ROVEXVEX-935918 format. One record per residue (C-alpha): x, y, z; residue in one letter; residue number from 1. Coordinates in steps of 0.02 Angstrom, whole numbers. Each point is the difference from the previous one (the first is absolute). Layout:
<u:X | v:Y | w:Z | residu:A | num:NUM>
...
% end
This chain:
<u:655 | v:-687 | w:52 | residu:X | num:1>
<u:31 | v:96 | w:160 | residu:X | num:2>
<u:-40 | v:-80 | w:167 | residu:X | num:3>
<u:10 | v:58 | w:180 | residu:X | num:4>
<u:-16 | v:-103 | w:158 | residu:X | num:5>
<u:13 | v:-188 | w:-11 | residu:X | num:6>
<u:-135 | v:-105 | w:-80 | residu:X | num:7>
<u:-124 | v:-43 | w:135 | residu:X | num:8>
<u:-2 | v:-168 | w:86 | residu:X | num:9>
<u:-157 | v:-100 | w:-35 | residu:X | num:10>
<u:-143 | v:58 | w:112 | residu:X | num:11>
<u:-187 | v:-13 | w:-1 | residu:X | num:12>
<u:-117 | v:145 | w:-31 | residu:X | num:13>
<u:123 | v:104 | w:-99 | residu:X | num:14>
<u:-53 | v:131 | w:-125 | residu:X | num:15>
<u:87 | v:73 | w:-151 | residu:X | num:16>
<u:-23 | v:176 | w:-64 | residu:X | num:17>
<u:46 | v:52 | w:-177 | residu:X | num:18>
<u:15 | v:172 | w:-76 | residu:X | num:19>
<u:12 | v:-25 | w:-188 | residu:X | num:20>
<u:49 | v:156 | w:-94 | residu:X | num:21>
<u:51 | v:35 | w:-178 | residu:X | num:22>
<u:184 | v:-30 | w:31 | residu:X | num:23>
<u:13 | v:-109 | w:156 | residu:X | num:24>
<u:-90 | v:-118 | w:118 | residu:X | num:25>
<u:26 | v:28 | w:186 | residu:X | num:26>
<u:-50 | v:-141 | w:116 | residu:X | num:27>
<u:-6 | v:-27 | w:188 | residu:X | num:28>
<u:-40 | v:-151 | w:109 | residu:X | num:29>
<u:-100 | v:39 | w:156 | residu:X | num:30>
<u:-11 | v:-111 | w:153 | residu:X | num:31>
<u:-89 | v:58 | w:155 | residu:X | num:32>
<u:-21 | v:169 | w:-81 | residu:X | num:33>
<u:188 | v:24 | w:-21 | residu:X | num:34>
<u:99 | v:0 | w:-161 | residu:X | num:35>
<u:125 | v:-142 | w:13 | residu:X | num:36>
<u:62 | v:-3 | w:-181 | residu:X | num:37>
<u:6 | v:122 | w:-143 | residu:X | num:38>
<u:49 | v:-16 | w:-183 | residu:X | num:39>
<u:-2 | v:100 | w:-161 | residu:X | num:40>
<u:-8 | v:-68 | w:-177 | residu:X | num:41>
<u:-52 | v:61 | w:-172 | residu:X | num:42>
<u:-176 | v:52 | w:-43 | residu:X | num:43>
<u:-139 | v:-129 | w:-5 | residu:X | num:44>
<u:-122 | v:121 | w:-79 | residu:X | num:45>
<u:-54 | v:-87 | w:-160 | residu:X | num:46>
<u:-39 | v:168 | w:-81 | residu:X | num:47>
<u:186 | v:38 | w:10 | residu:X | num:48>
<u:82 | v:-170 | w:-18 | residu:X | num:49>
<u:-46 | v:-164 | w:-83 | residu:X | num:50>
<u:-99 | v:-130 | w:97 | residu:X | num:51>
<u:154 | v:-111 | w:5 | residu:X | num:52>
<u:108 | v:140 | w:68 | residu:X | num:53>
<u:-132 | v:38 | w:131 | residu:X | num:54>
<u:-3 | v:-184 | w:47 | residu:X | num:55>
<u:190 | v:-3 | w:15 | residu:X | num:56>
<u:6 | v:156 | w:109 | residu:X | num:57>
<u:-138 | v:-64 | w:115 | residu:X | num:58>
<u:95 | v:-165 | w:15 | residu:X | num:59>
<u:153 | v:97 | w:60 | residu:X | num:60>
<u:-101 | v:95 | w:129 | residu:X | num:61>
<u:-86 | v:-155 | w:70 | residu:X | num:62>
<u:163 | v:-98 | w:4 | residu:X | num:63>
<u:79 | v:139 | w:102 | residu:X | num:64>
<u:-146 | v:24 | w:119 | residu:X | num:65>
<u:-46 | v:-183 | w:19 | residu:X | num:66>
<u:-172 | v:-77 | w:-27 | residu:X | num:67>
<u:-13 | v:-122 | w:144 | residu:X | num:68>
<u:-142 | v:46 | w:117 | residu:X | num:69>
<u:-61 | v:143 | w:-110 | residu:X | num:70>
<u:-189 | v:6 | w:7 | residu:X | num:71>
<u:-28 | v:180 | w:-57 | residu:X | num:72>
<u:67 | v:108 | w:-141 | residu:X | num:73>
<u:-47 | v:180 | w:-36 | residu:X | num:74>
<u:69 | v:69 | w:-162 | residu:X | num:75>
<u:-14 | v:180 | w:-56 | residu:X | num:76>
<u:39 | v:24 | w:-183 | residu:X | num:77>
<u:-5 | v:128 | w:-136 | residu:X | num:78>
<u:-95 | v:-55 | w:-153 | residu:X | num:79>
<u:-142 | v:-75 | w:101 | residu:X | num:80>
<u:-137 | v:93 | w:-89 | residu:X | num:81>
<u:-131 | v:-137 | w:-19 | residu:X | num:82>
<u:-55 | v:-158 | w:93 | residu:X | num:83>
<u:83 | v:-97 | w:-140 | residu:X | num:84>
<u:167 | v:87 | w:36 | residu:X | num:85>
<u:-14 | v:-45 | w:184 | residu:X | num:86>
<u:-46 | v:-181 | w:-40 | residu:X | num:87>
<u:150 | v:-20 | w:-116 | residu:X | num:88>
<u:121 | v:61 | w:134 | residu:X | num:89>
<u:-84 | v:-105 | w:134 | residu:X | num:90>
<u:25 | v:-153 | w:-110 | residu:X | num:91>
<u:187 | v:33 | w:-14 | residu:X | num:92>
<u:15 | v:22 | w:189 | residu:X | num:93>
<u:-97 | v:-159 | w:37 | residu:X | num:94>
<u:130 | v:-100 | w:-95 | residu:X | num:95>
<u:114 | v:29 | w:151 | residu:X | num:96>
<u:-126 | v:-6 | w:143 | residu:X | num:97>
<u:-146 | v:-106 | w:-63 | residu:X | num:98>
<u:-86 | v:-13 | w:169 | residu:X | num:99>
<u:14 | v:183 | w:48 | residu:X | num:100>
<u:-136 | v:131 | w:-6 | residu:X | num:101>
<u:59 | v:127 | w:-130 | residu:X | num:102>
<u:-66 | v:178 | w:-12 | residu:X | num:103>
<u:50 | v:112 | w:-145 | residu:X | num:104>
<u:-26 | v:189 | w:14 | residu:X | num:105>
<u:56 | v:151 | w:-99 | residu:X | num:106>
<u:172 | v:55 | w:59 | residu:X | num:107>
<u:-68 | v:169 | w:51 | residu:X | num:108>
<u:-102 | v:-91 | w:134 | residu:X | num:109>
<u:166 | v:-42 | w:82 | residu:X | num:110>
<u:46 | v:185 | w:1 | residu:X | num:111>
<u:-158 | v:40 | w:98 | residu:X | num:112>
<u:28 | v:-147 | w:118 | residu:X | num:113>
<u:183 | v:46 | w:28 | residu:X | num:114>
<u:-62 | v:171 | w:55 | residu:X | num:115>
<u:-114 | v:-91 | w:124 | residu:X | num:116>
<u:-156 | v:75 | w:-76 | residu:X | num:117>
<u:-155 | v:-112 | w:-3 | residu:X | num:118>
<u:-76 | v:115 | w:-132 | residu:X | num:119>
<u:60 | v:148 | w:-102 | residu:X | num:120>
<u:104 | v:25 | w:-156 | residu:X | num:121>
<u:168 | v:-74 | w:-45 | residu:X | num:122>
<u:112 | v:81 | w:-130 | residu:X | num:123>
<u:148 | v:-82 | w:-85 | residu:X | num:124>
<u:124 | v:125 | w:-72 | residu:X | num:125>
<u:140 | v:-110 | w:-63 | residu:X | num:126>
<u:51 | v:-65 | w:-171 | residu:X | num:127>
<u:-187 | v:10 | w:-38 | residu:X | num:128>
<u:-143 | v:89 | w:85 | residu:X | num:129>
<u:-173 | v:-49 | w:64 | residu:X | num:130>
<u:-122 | v:46 | w:137 | residu:X | num:131>
<u:-117 | v:-125 | w:82 | residu:X | num:132>
<u:-122 | v:25 | w:140 | residu:X | num:133>
<u:-125 | v:-88 | w:111 | residu:X | num:134>
<u:-135 | v:77 | w:109 | residu:X | num:135>
<u:-63 | v:-64 | w:168 | residu:X | num:136>
<u:-134 | v:-103 | w:-88 | residu:X | num:137>
<u:128 | v:-91 | w:-106 | residu:X | num:138>
<u:-39 | v:90 | w:-163 | residu:X | num:139>
<u:154 | v:16 | w:-109 | residu:X | num:140>
<u:56 | v:121 | w:-136 | residu:X | num:141>
<u:159 | v:35 | w:-96 | residu:X | num:142>
<u:74 | v:126 | w:-119 | residu:X | num:143>
<u:149 | v:-23 | w:-115 | residu:X | num:144>
<u:115 | v:-149 | w:-3 | residu:X | num:145>
<u:-25 | v:-23 | w:-187 | residu:X | num:146>
<u:184 | v:-28 | w:-34 | residu:X | num:147>
<u:129 | v:112 | w:-81 | residu:X | num:148>
<u:-71 | v:-10 | w:-176 | residu:X | num:149>
<u:-171 | v:62 | w:54 | residu:X | num:150>
<u:35 | v:105 | w:153 | residu:X | num:151>
<u:105 | v:-9 | w:159 | residu:X | num:152>
<u:2 | v:190 | w:9 | residu:X | num:153>
<u:105 | v:66 | w:142 | residu:X | num:154>
<u:101 | v:-160 | w:13 | residu:X | num:155>
<u:190 | v:-11 | w:-1 | residu:X | num:156>
<u:-8 | v:-66 | w:-178 | residu:X | num:157>
<u:-109 | v:147 | w:-52 | residu:X | num:158>
<u:122 | v:123 | w:80 | residu:X | num:159>
<u:148 | v:-82 | w:-88 | residu:X | num:160>
<u:-91 | v:5 | w:-167 | residu:X | num:161>
<u:-46 | v:183 | w:27 | residu:X | num:162>
<u:184 | v:40 | w:25 | residu:X | num:163>
<u:38 | v:-78 | w:-170 | residu:X | num:164>
<u:-142 | v:98 | w:-81 | residu:X | num:165>
<u:64 | v:160 | w:79 | residu:X | num:166>
<u:175 | v:-26 | w:-71 | residu:X | num:167>
<u:-67 | v:-40 | w:-173 | residu:X | num:168>
<u:-117 | v:149 | w:1 | residu:X | num:169>
<u:144 | v:119 | w:38 | residu:X | num:170>
<u:101 | v:-78 | w:-141 | residu:X | num:171>
<u:-144 | v:19 | w:-123 | residu:X | num:172>
<u:-12 | v:184 | w:47 | residu:X | num:173>
<u:184 | v:24 | w:-38 | residu:X | num:174>
<u:46 | v:32 | w:181 | residu:X | num:175>
<u:154 | v:-62 | w:91 | residu:X | num:176>
<u:-24 | v:-139 | w:129 | residu:X | num:177>
<u:-46 | v:69 | w:171 | residu:X | num:178>
<u:49 | v:-77 | w:166 | residu:X | num:179>
<u:-130 | v:-138 | w:-5 | residu:X | num:180>
<u:38 | v:-46 | w:-180 | residu:X | num:181>
<u:188 | v:-4 | w:31 | residu:X | num:182>
<u:-14 | v:-105 | w:157 | residu:X | num:183>
<u:-122 | v:-120 | w:-81 | residu:X | num:184>
<u:116 | v:-26 | w:-149 | residu:X | num:185>
<u:145 | v:-31 | w:118 | residu:X | num:186>
<u:-103 | v:-125 | w:101 | residu:X | num:187>
<u:-52 | v:-102 | w:-153 | residu:X | num:188>
<u:167 | v:12 | w:-90 | residu:X | num:189>
<u:-38 | v:103 | w:-155 | residu:X | num:190>
<u:81 | v:160 | w:-61 | residu:X | num:191>
<u:-137 | v:78 | w:-107 | residu:X | num:192>
<u:-185 | v:25 | w:42 | residu:X | num:193>
<u:-60 | v:-85 | w:-160 | residu:X | num:194>
<u:90 | v:-158 | w:56 | residu:X | num:195>
<u:-126 | v:-13 | w:140 | residu:X | num:196>
<u:-131 | v:-57 | w:-127 | residu:X | num:197>
<u:91 | v:-161 | w:-45 | residu:X | num:198>
<u:52 | v:-26 | w:180 | residu:X | num:199>
<u:-178 | v:15 | w:60 | residu:X | num:200>
<u:-68 | v:-121 | w:-128 | residu:X | num:201>
<u:139 | v:-126 | w:30 | residu:X | num:202>
<u:-27 | v:-149 | w:114 | residu:X | num:203>
<u:29 | v:100 | w:159 | residu:X | num:204>
<u:-165 | v:-34 | w:86 | residu:X | num:205>
<u:-118 | v:92 | w:117 | residu:X | num:206>
<u:109 | v:-20 | w:154 | residu:X | num:207>
<u:148 | v:82 | w:-86 | residu:X | num:208>
<u:-95 | v:157 | w:-47 | residu:X | num:209>
<u:-87 | v:3 | w:168 | residu:X | num:210>
<u:173 | v:9 | w:79 | residu:X | num:211>
<u:32 | v:160 | w:-98 | residu:X | num:212>
<u:-132 | v:88 | w:105 | residu:X | num:213>
<u:140 | v:32 | w:126 | residu:X | num:214>
<u:83 | v:119 | w:-125 | residu:X | num:215>
<u:-160 | v:102 | w:-5 | residu:X | num:216>
<u:-20 | v:2 | w:189 | residu:X | num:217>
<u:180 | v:53 | w:28 | residu:X | num:218>
<u:-16 | v:144 | w:-123 | residu:X | num:219>
<u:-170 | v:51 | w:71 | residu:X | num:220>
<u:65 | v:3 | w:178 | residu:X | num:221>
<u:138 | v:120 | w:-56 | residu:X | num:222>
<u:-121 | v:121 | w:-81 | residu:X | num:223>
<u:-5 | v:-52 | w:-184 | residu:X | num:224>
<u:-172 | v:65 | w:-51 | residu:X | num:225>
<u:-43 | v:-124 | w:-140 | residu:X | num:226>
<u:46 | v:-146 | w:113 | residu:X | num:227>
<u:-106 | v:69 | w:140 | residu:X | num:228>
<u:-143 | v:20 | w:-124 | residu:X | num:229>
<u:13 | v:-185 | w:-46 | residu:X | num:230>
<u:-6 | v:-50 | w:184 | residu:X | num:231>
<u:-146 | v:119 | w:32 | residu:X | num:232>
<u:-97 | v:-77 | w:-144 | residu:X | num:233>
<u:37 | v:-174 | w:67 | residu:X | num:234>
<u:-64 | v:50 | w:172 | residu:X | num:235>
<u:-157 | v:75 | w:-77 | residu:X | num:236>
<u:-35 | v:-158 | w:-100 | residu:X | num:237>
<u:28 | v:-113 | w:150 | residu:X | num:238>
<u:-114 | v:107 | w:107 | residu:X | num:239>
<u:-127 | v:-14 | w:-140 | residu:X | num:240>
<u:2 | v:-190 | w:11 | residu:X | num:241>
<u:-35 | v:10 | w:186 | residu:X | num:242>
<u:-134 | v:130 | w:-28 | residu:X | num:243>
<u:-88 | v:-113 | w:-126 | residu:X | num:244>
<u:-9 | v:-141 | w:126 | residu:X | num:245>
<u:-54 | v:117 | w:140 | residu:X | num:246>
<u:-143 | v:63 | w:-108 | residu:X | num:247>
<u:-58 | v:-175 | w:-45 | residu:X | num:248>
<u:0 | v:-62 | w:180 | residu:X | num:249>
<u:-43 | v:165 | w:87 | residu:X | num:250>
<u:146 | v:-20 | w:120 | residu:X | num:251>
<u:121 | v:137 | w:57 | residu:X | num:252>
<u:141 | v:-109 | w:65 | residu:X | num:253>
<u:111 | v:-69 | w:62 | residu:X | num:254>
<u:113 | v:5 | w:-153 | residu:X | num:255>
<u:147 | v:-121 | w:12 | residu:X | num:256>
<u:141 | v:31 | w:-124 | residu:X | num:257>
<u:130 | v:-127 | w:-53 | residu:X | num:258>
<u:113 | v:-37 | w:-147 | residu:X | num:259>
<u:181 | v:51 | w:-26 | residu:X | num:260>
<u:-23 | v:183 | w:-43 | residu:X | num:261>
<u:-151 | v:14 | w:115 | residu:X | num:262>
<u:104 | v:-37 | w:154 | residu:X | num:263>
<u:174 | v:58 | w:-50 | residu:X | num:264>
<u:-24 | v:168 | w:-87 | residu:X | num:265>
<u:-35 | v:143 | w:121 | residu:X | num:266>
<u:-45 | v:128 | w:-134 | residu:X | num:267>
<u:-131 | v:-115 | w:-74 | residu:X | num:268>
<u:-66 | v:-37 | w:174 | residu:X | num:269>
<u:-14 | v:186 | w:38 | residu:X | num:270>
<u:-92 | v:40 | w:-162 | residu:X | num:271>
<u:-109 | v:-155 | w:11 | residu:X | num:272>
<u:-50 | v:35 | w:179 | residu:X | num:273>
<u:-46 | v:179 | w:-48 | residu:X | num:274>
<u:-102 | v:-61 | w:-148 | residu:X | num:275>
<u:-94 | v:-128 | w:104 | residu:X | num:276>
<u:-35 | v:126 | w:137 | residu:X | num:277>
<u:-68 | v:122 | w:-129 | residu:X | num:278>
<u:-123 | v:-136 | w:-51 | residu:X | num:279>
<u:-62 | v:-16 | w:178 | residu:X | num:280>
<u:91 | v:-164 | w:33 | residu:X | num:281>
<u:79 | v:-25 | w:169 | residu:X | num:282>
<u:97 | v:-126 | w:107 | residu:X | num:283>
<u:137 | v:-19 | w:-131 | residu:X | num:284>
<u:125 | v:-137 | w:44 | residu:X | num:285>
<u:163 | v:-41 | w:-87 | residu:X | num:286>
<u:50 | v:-181 | w:25 | residu:X | num:287>
<u:143 | v:-38 | w:117 | residu:X | num:288>
<u:0 | v:-188 | w:-32 | residu:X | num:289>
<u:-2 | v:-108 | w:-156 | residu:X | num:290>
<u:-176 | v:-35 | w:-65 | residu:X | num:291>
<u:18 | v:-188 | w:21 | residu:X | num:292>
<u:-9 | v:25 | w:189 | residu:X | num:293>
<u:-179 | v:56 | w:-27 | residu:X | num:294>
<u:-38 | v:-186 | w:-12 | residu:X | num:295>
<u:22 | v:-11 | w:188 | residu:X | num:296>
<u:-136 | v:131 | w:23 | residu:X | num:297>
<u:-115 | v:-91 | w:-121 | residu:X | num:298>
<u:25 | v:-163 | w:93 | residu:X | num:299>
<u:-41 | v:81 | w:166 | residu:X | num:300>
<u:-158 | v:82 | w:-66 | residu:X | num:301>
<u:-48 | v:-128 | w:-131 | residu:X | num:302>
<u:23 | v:23 | w:-188 | residu:X | num:303>
<u:-147 | v:12 | w:-118 | residu:X | num:304>
% end
């Protein structure tokens, strides 16, 4: 577990914010509106880890942040698709702070809050992908977020997988590896394209293949056409998620974008912004702070 700052001294009226993603849990302790402790542990999303592993990772977070005086917890989590999902996570959190008021929201709600938007659409473009929105009347809608087996188009994992498919397609056509294929094979430690099949199906995990998106972005930035095509398709699919939510809620913005590739890949940002603008969506914001700090905004304005 990673931790920054010192664990907070006991104090009354403290709040804890949690951002629970597919690979990690990021927590902060807030006192007087200021973050006084911060910690990172493994995922507590029970769609990605066992209930016992989630319990263990939450225990690490709460031990690092301290529970004395905590009367409020807001947790944003992936995999919160039903009231039953939210209740199951709330139960795990209450094991550590039984007297606190605990609110569980979809993790994309934190994206919107971190962009200081009371209403609008939040987009996560990270290991997975999902768009979630809320209008000024509190109506909510989402698109995507089905997980890598069913969707997650435009995500880092999707981009990494498309790179593998590209290399295998060239091989099946009897063509020599191109730049993307060669750099992908080098990155994953194989010498022949067909070896990618076993490597992909080995126990490497979503995060591993999501990390291979960087190979695609590097090649695309330097003009490799197939790599740029993959990134362009990702941007189109992500814009489509936002467009779905916009149509359901009849809102035109703001659109707040977070997630690893959403905030760190300029080419994707450029293409995504163009795609959103073409759909009539405006006030596009790329996050400049971690989503967990959206909890502070929710506390100030009240969380549903």
